[in-house]
N, C-alpha and C positions, 0 to 999 in steps of 0.2 A: 814625226818620229815613227814612221811606219816600219813594221818589222818585215823581214823577208818572208815570202810565202812560197812553200815548196810546191811546184807545179810540174816538175820535170821527172822523167823516169831515171832512177838512180843507176841501174845496171843495164847496159846495152843488151839487146837481144842476141843470143848466141845460138847458132845452128847446132852446136855440139851439146850444149847444156840444156837449153829450153825445150819445152814441148810445143811444137809448131804445126799448124795446118796451113798450107798454102806455100807458094813458091818463094824462094829466097829473095828474088828481085822484084817482089810485089811493091807497088807504089804506096800502099797503105799498110801500116802495121798496127794491129789492135792487140794490146796487152791487157789481160784481165788478172787481177788479184782476187781470188775467190776461195770459198770454203764449201765443202760438200754438205756440211750441216747448216746450210744457210738458205732460207726460203727465198730470199731475194735473188740469190745466185741461180736458183732453179728457174725463176721467172725470166731472168736475164738470159739464161741459156737458150731459151726459145727464140729470143730476139737475135742472138748471135747466129743461129741457124738461118733466120730470115736475111740477115746482113750478108752471110756467105753466099746465099743463093743470088742475091742482088749483084754482088761485086765479083764473084768468081775468082779468077786468078789475079785480080787486082788487089786482093786482100790476103794478108798473112795474119793469122790469129795465133796468139800465144797465151797459154794458161800458166799462171804461177800460183803457188799455194800461199794462202794466208788464213790458216784454220781459225775459227772463231775462238777468241780468248776464253779459257775456262771450259771449253768443250773437249772432253777426252776423246769422244768418238770421232770428232772432226780431225783431231791430230792423228789418230790411228788410221783414219781413212786416207789422209794425205800420204802418210808413210807407206801404207799398203800399195797404193797405185804406183809409187816410185819403185816398187819391186817388179814392175812389168818387164817381161823378158824382151819385148820389142815394142816398136812405135804403135803398131796396130792394137796390141794388147792394152797399151796405156789408154788410148782413146776409147776402146771398147769398155774398159773399166770406168773411165771418166763418165761416159754416157749412162752406164748402169747406176752409178752412185748419184747422178744428177736427176735421173728420171724414173727409177724403178719404184720408189715409194714417195709418199707425200713428205715424209720426214726420214732422215737417215736412220736406218735400223741396223742392228747387229746382223740380221739375216742378209742385208745388202753386202756387208763386208765379207760374209762367208761365201756368197756367190762369186765375188771377185777373187777371193783367195783360192777357191776351187778351180776357177778358170786359169789362174797363174800356176797352180800346182804348189802352193806354199801354205804354210800354217799360220793362223792368226797368233799362235804362240810359237814363234820360230824355234826349232831345235838348234843345237850348236852349229850344225853344218850350214844353216841359213843365217847365222848371226852376222856374218860379214856383209851380206846383201842388205839386211835390215839396218845395219849401222850406216851404210852409204845412203840408204833411203832417208834415214833420219837427218843426216847431214844436208841432204838436198833440200828437204823441207825447211830446215833451220836457215839455210842460206836465202831461201825465198822470203822467209819472214823478216830477216834482216834487211833485205832489199825493199820490202814493203814499208818498213819503218823509215828508211832513208828516202823513200819516194813520197813521203807524206801521206801514206794510206792510213785512214782512220776507221774505215768500215768496209764491209764487203757487200756486193762486188764494187771494186774501183777499177775504172778503165783508163788506159793511156792510148791516145791515138797519135802515132808518129812521135812518140816520146813525150807528149804533152798530156797532162791529166785532163780527162773529160768529166765535167761536172753537170752536164745537161741531162735531159730526159733519156730514157732507154728505148723509146719507140723507134721504129725503123727510119722514119723521116728525119728525126733529130740526129740519129747516128749518121745517116747519109749526108745531111747538110754539113756536119762537122768533117766528115771524111773527104767530101768533095771540095772542101775549102771555099765556100761561098765568100763573097766580099765581106759580108757582115761578120762571119766567123774569123776571117783573116784579121780584120780590124780589132775584134775582141781579143784574139790571141796575142797580137802585137801589144795591145794595151796591158794585158795581164803580164806579159813578159817584162814590160817596162816597170809596172807597179811592183812586181815581185823582186825587182833589183833594188837592193837596199839604198844605194846612193841616188835613186831616181828623183827624189824631192829636191836635193841639192843641185842636181844637174839641171832640172827644169827651172829652178830659181836663177841659176847662173845664165841660162840661155835668155830668160826674160830680161835680166839685168843688162847683158851685153846688147841685146836688141834695142832696149830703151836708150842706151848711151849712143849706139851707132846711129839710130834714127834721129836722135836729137841733134847730132852733129852733121846732118846732111841738109839738103835743100828743104826737106820736109820737117825740119826740126821745129820751126816756129809754129806750124800748124799742129804738130804732135803735142807740143806743150800747151797750146791754146785749147786743144780738145779737152784736156783734163780740167780746164777752168770753166767749161760750160755748166750751166745750172740745170738741175732736174728735180722734180718733186711733185707734190699733189696740192690741189686747191680744194677747200671744202667751205662753202659759203663765202664769207668775207675773209676767212683764214687762208694762209698760204704757208706751206712747209717745203722749202727748197734748199738744196745744198749743191755745191759744185761736185762734179764727178769725182774729183780727187778726195773731197771730204766724204762722199758716199763710200769710197774705198777705205779711207783711213778710219772713219768713224763707224761705218756700217759693216762692210765686208770683213774688216779686221776683227770685228767683234766675234765672228765665227772662229777665227784663229785663236782668240783668247778663250773662247768657250772650250775648244779642243785642248788648249794648254791647261786650263783649269781642270778638265776631266782627267787628263793624264797625271797632273799633280795629285789629284784626289786619289786616283788608283795607286800611285806609288806610295802614298802615305798610309793607305789602308791595307793593301795586299802586296805591294811591290817592294822595291829595293830600299825605300825609306821607311818601311813599316817597323823596322827594328833599329833602335838608337845606335847600337854598336856598328851595324852595317852602314848606317847613314852618316856617321860622324866624319869619315874622311871626305866624302863629296860635299857635305855641308861646310866643313872647314875650307875646302878648296874654293867653293863658290863664294863664301864670305871674303876670303882674301882676293879673289878675282873680281870682286865688286868694289871693295873699299880702297885698295891700293891704286887701281886705275883712276878712281875719282880724285884721290889725293894728288896723284901725279898731274892730272889735268888742271886742278886748281892752282897748283904750284907753278906750272908752266904758263898758264893763261893769265894769271894775276886777277886783279879786280877790273871790272868794267862791264861792257854790254855782253861779253861772251861768258861770264862766270856762271850763267844759268845752265850752260851746256855740260856740267860735270857728270850728268847721267849717261852721256853718249858712250864713253868707253867702258861702262859697267856691263853692258849687255853681251851675251854670247848668242850667235846664230846656230841653233842646234842642228838644223838641216844640213848646213855646209860642214860643220865640224864632224858630225857623225858620218856623213857621206865620205869624207876623206879618211876617217879612221877605219871605216869598213873596207874601203878600196885598198888599204894597206894589207888587208887579209891577215894571215898568220903572223906577220911581223909585229902585230900589236896583240898582246895578251887579252883574253876575254875579260879578265878582271879590270883592265885599264879601260876597255870600252864601257864597262858598267860604271866605272868611276866618272868618266867624262859625261856620259848620258845623265847620270844622277846629278852631277854638279850643274849641268845645263838646266835641269828641271828646277833645282834650288835657285839658280840664277834667274829663271823665268819668274819665280815668286818674287824675288827682289825687284826685278824690273817692273812687275805689276804694281807693287807697293810704291815704288818711286814715281811711276806715272800718276797713280791715284793721288799721292800726297803733294807732289811738286810740279806736275805738268798739267794741271787743270786750270780752268778759267775762274772768273768771279762766280761765287756761289749764289744760287737762288733758293731762298728758304722754302718757298711754296713747293717747288719741284722736288727739293730734297725730302720734304715731308711726304710727298706723294710717292717717291721712290721707297722711302722707309715703310710706308703702308703696304706697298707691293711686296717688299721683302718679307713683311709679316705674313702676308697671304701665302707666299711660297713656303715659309716655314710651317704654316698650318697645314698646307697640302701635304708636305713631307711627313709631318707627324700624324696626319689623319690616314695615311696609307693610300694616298692617291698615286697610283703607279702608271697611269697612262701618260704618254709623252706629250700629247697635244695640249693639255691644259698648261703645262710648264712652258711650252713654246709660245702660247698666246700671251701669258703673263710676262714672259721674258721679252717679247717684242715691245710691250707697253713699258716695261721697266727700262729698256734701252732708250726709248723716247724721253722718259722723265729724267734719266741720268744725263742724257745729252743736253737737255734744257736746263738742268740744274747747275751746269758749269763744271762738273766732274767729267772726266773723259769717258765717252760713251762705251768704250771697249770694256770698262769695268763691269758692265752689265753681263758680259759673257762669263767672266770669272765668278760673279755672284750666282748666276744661274747654274753654273757647273757645281758649285758647292752645295746647292740646295736640291739638285735633282737626286732622288734617292738611289742608294745602292743597296739592293735587297740582300739579305743573308742567303746563302746557298740553299736551294730548295731540296726536297726529298726526291732526287732524280729518279731513283728506282720506282717510286710510286707513280711518278709522272710517265715514265716509260711504260709501265704496266697499263696505265690508263690509255696511252696511245695505242698499244697493242690490242686492247679490248675494243676500242672504237673501230679500228681498221678491220679486225676479225668480224665484228658484227656487221660491217658494211659489205663484206666480201664473202658471206656465207654461200655455199653452193646452192644454185637454183634461185638466188636472190638478185642476180645481176641482169635479169631479163628487163629490157626497156630502161636500162640505166646506162649513163655515160661515165659514171665515176662516183666519187663519194657524194653523199647528200649534203645540202647546205648546212643543216644542223651539225653534221659531223665535221665539216670544214671549220665552222665557227668554234667548235670544241677544240679542235687541233690548234687553231689560232690562239685561243685562250691559254692553252698549255704552253705554247711557244712564248707567249708574253710572260708567263710565270717563270719560265726557265731563265730568260735573259733579263737582267735588271735594266731599268730605264736609262741609267747612266751609261751602261755598256752599249745599249741600243743606239743612243744618240751618238756616242763616240764612233761606233761602227759605221753609221751612215754619214756622219758629218766629217770625220777625219780625212777621207779622200778628197772632199771638196776643199777643205782647208789647205791640204798639201798641193793639190794639182790645179786649183782654180784661184783661191784667195791669195796665196803667196805670190804666184806669178803675176797676177793682176796688180798686186801691191807694188811689185818691182817695176812693172811697166809704168805705173802712175807716179812713182817716186824716184826712180833711179836715173831718169833722164837729166843730164847736166851738160851745158855747153862747155867744152874744154877750151879754155883760152887763158892767156897770161893775165888777163884782167881779173880772173877769179883768184889767182894766187896773190896778186898785188894787195898788200895791206892785211892779208889774212894769214900770214906765216905763223904767228904765235898760236892762232886757233888750230891750224892744221897740224902743227907739230905736237900740240897738246893731245889731240885726238890720236894721232899716229903713235906717239910714245905710250900713251895710256893703254891702247889696245895691244900693240905689238910687244911692248916691254912690261908694262904694269901688270897685265893679265897673268903671264906665266910666272913672273916673280912673286906676285901676290899669292897665287895658288900654291906655289912651292913653299914659301915662307910660312904661311898660316897652317898648311897641312903638317909641315915639319914641326911647328910649335905644338900643334894638337897632339901629335904622336909623342913628342918629348914630355908633354904634361900628362900623358896617359889617358887623354880624352878620346883618342882614336888609335886604330891599329892599321898599319899599312900592310896589305897582302904581300907575300913574298913573290907573287907572280910577276910583278913589274918593279923596275928600279926607279930611283929618284930621278935619274936622267930621263927615263921614259915619261915619268909624270910631268917633268918640265916640258917635254915635247907635246904632251896632251894639253898642257896649259897654253902653249903657243897656239894650238888649234882653237882653243877657247877665245883667242883674240880676234877670231872672225866674228865681227859684231853686226853684220849686215842688217838684217830685218829690223830688230829692235833698236839698233843704233840710229838707223835712218828715221825710224818712227819718232824717237825721242828728239832727234835733231830738228825734225819738222815742228815739234811742239816748242822747242827751246828758242828757235830763231825765226821770227816772223819775217825778217829781211831775206829777200830772194838771194842776195849776194852772199850773206852769211851761210844760208842753207846750202847753196851750191858749193861753197868752200868746204863745209862740213861733209857733204856727200863725197867729194873727191878724197878727202882725208880718210873717211870710213872705207872707201874702196881700196885705197892704197894700203891702209893698215890691214885690211882683211886679206889682200893678196900676199903681203909680206908675212902675215901670221900663218897663212896656209903653207907657204914655201918653207918657213922656218920649222913649223910643226912636222911636216912630212919629212924634211931632212933630218931632224933630230930623232924622230921615231924610227926612220930607216937605219940611221947609225946606231941607235939605242938597241935595236933588235940583235946586234952582234955582241952586246954586253950582257953577261949573266947577272941577274939581280942578286944572286947569292954572293957574287964576288965583290959587291959594292959595299962600302962601309956606311953604316947608318949616319944620318946627319945629326 
């Protein structure tokens, strides 16, 4: 459930509007959002001169205003230089304000005003020019916000934000487009694209199905049955590669899900009961009704244990499709579907823990309970380092695996017990950072030094650890691995199925139950229960979307891929049953995707206000 990251320049460079140094046809364009009352901008200004010397006519440099928030003199300086009578005067004023003093002073502004022949307090005849200057600065500030600029200076190289060091070599590597930078840029583009997780999961799924149905299929399936593990003395701990994926790697996915659930319940969309009521009602209906539909259609017998299969929603696919529909889907409806999927994840986790675990071992359960007690003590005692939680979490995973519960439960429990620290006094910490850096960069104190001292670096590391909570740090580092490694590998290990009529033979009731449960039970269940909650006054439907659009979102929730396959693997030890269940999940997910997109596309033409309440 990764959020889109703004890394692109919002407004194209304009030869008419922007302040530019260098030819129009230069192969490299460097855009800076900067402020005249910014020490870092002054330092970076020297690096820009070095870069222009190195690249010559190959470089086009553009400066845009982003005055420091709350700095009146920075705002006035930006508006002043915009009153320059010509291009040369602007750049002369720019250099004056960047280099004349260590800090921007009133005297610097007066020097520029005298050069322009204007007054710092413009008389009526200069008011029009001052107003145009103010509008130009404001437009640059709007562009900065739209481009994801959070501090100055921020640079964009050929429309892409540059987050690397400001030294000449780093700038040059990025501008010249070395192989490493090209790969990194392509990866950032893909990750910043909201549907990327769903697309990668789809590619892995299709690849697994295609390979399985070629001459390499037998070898591909046999590969996942190979055993790997460790030996210690007379002991031996080994699992098949598929079990390592489903019991080991997927624990990382459940850890991320647990952290996201925790965040939503503490500071996110589910932190307020009134806001959470609609998606909670939708998720409950989307779990209960499909399970009932499945049990009714499949009857009693060896397949009745698979009732949990149609309960699950694959968040990655559902959110990817709803994002790709763009403005046709109201933002409130995206929030509803995402929050409902989170509640659905909670339900899936509970179902797996209670109904899809093996025989229980009392000794290992007691050991797991003791480790949970240790994690609680660490949390309550103010242990905020991540490493101790990771170490205990790995041991907890082993004990839960051996206890008979599903090992992925360890990821959820660890997520719950990793502490989320209350917000720190950010102003005090920033003041401390400034004092450390100033003390390390005193004039005359940089002789025979290559940078900050080791004690200073340690102090800065400690401050950074204090700013970011352990839960946020783990989520930031682990979430990309979950989205772009764990889930695709899971699809490769589990999605492969031989497509043949033998799979269908005798499994029609099972496949129909899964198909109808996901594609029909999900949207109907979400619609009925949310409508009931609204009618009873327990929830309030936003006016931004219609009931018809909500039904379309419910159809997207019928994409059950990841968790449905996982539960099917736990419910059906028979390869034939599992293969039939996989095909049914694929078919239901494809049908749900088509129905959901079609309904939401059609629903975008219907005004919510014109629709009668259910």
